[in-house]
N, C-alpha and C positions, 0 to 999 in steps of 0.2 A: 282350554285351547280350542274347544269346539266353537265358542263364541267368535273367535278370531276368523275362523273359516266362514261362518255365516255372515260376519261383517264384510269380509272381502267379497263374497259372492253377491250379497244383496246390494252393496254400494256399487259394485262393478256393473251389475245388470241394470240397476236403476239409473246409473250415470249414462250408460250406453243408450238406454231408451230416451232419456231426457235430451241427450245430444242429438240423437236422430230426430226426435220430435222438433227440436229447435231448428235443425237444418231443413226439415220438410216445411215447417211453418213459416219461418222468416226468410229462408233462402230459396224456398220453393223447389227443392230437389226431389221431385217426384220419383226419380229413378231409384231412390233408396227403398221404395216400396216394391214397385215392379217397373220394368223398363217400358212396357207397352202402354203405360198410363199417359205418356206424352201424346200418343195418338188417340186414346180413348177419352181423355178429359178435354173439353173445349177450352180455348184460350181465355174466354171471359169467366169460366168457372174455376180456373186453376187456382186463383188466390183463395177462394172460399174452401175449395177441396183441400188444399194444403193446410189451411188453418184448422179445419176440423180434424184431419189426420194427425197433425202435429200436436194439437192440444190433447188428443186422446193418448198419444204415446207419452207425453209428459205426465199426464195423470197416472198412468200405469207405472211409470218410472218412479214417481214420487211415492207411490204406495209401497214399492219395494223398500225404499229407504225408511219410510215411517214404520213399516212392519218390523224391521230390525230394531229401531229405536224403542218401540213399544215392548217388544219381547225382551229386550235387554234390560230396560229400566223397571219393568213391572215383574219380571221373573214369571210371567204367566203368558201363555200363548194366545193372547188376544190380538196380536199383530196379524195373525192369519185372517182374522175378520177384516182388518183394515185392507189387507191385500185383496181379499175377495170383493169388497165394496169398491175399491179402486179399480180393479180389473173390470168389473161389470160396468162401472161408471165410464171407464175409458172405452169399452167396446161399443157402447151405444153410439157415440159420434162417429166412431170408425166404421161401423156397419152402415150407419145412415149415409155417410159420405160415399161409401163404395156403391151402395144401391142407387143413390140419387145421381151421382156424376158418372158412373161407369155404364149405367143402363144395361147391365148384364150381370150374370153371376160372377162373383169374385172368388 
């Protein structure tokens, strides 16, 4: 029954991150990150900023789902490596966008 709990948690968290990433990327809902970004990010930079942040969140969300799949089907905890790689890979564009477009500490 433990696998069911981890399934629900990983799929839920991954899905939330993917949906938020999609909304930020395609719908440009910057307020899902922080409300003051409407003032901090210039209008001409908004599309690129939203794309970088959205893709970063989708990468992290997918890594949660793949982590569960790998752990479930291999019966080995290699999925945590997938999560770590996905998290680090997703954080690079996130941090890059924050530093480049906010021109301030995030």
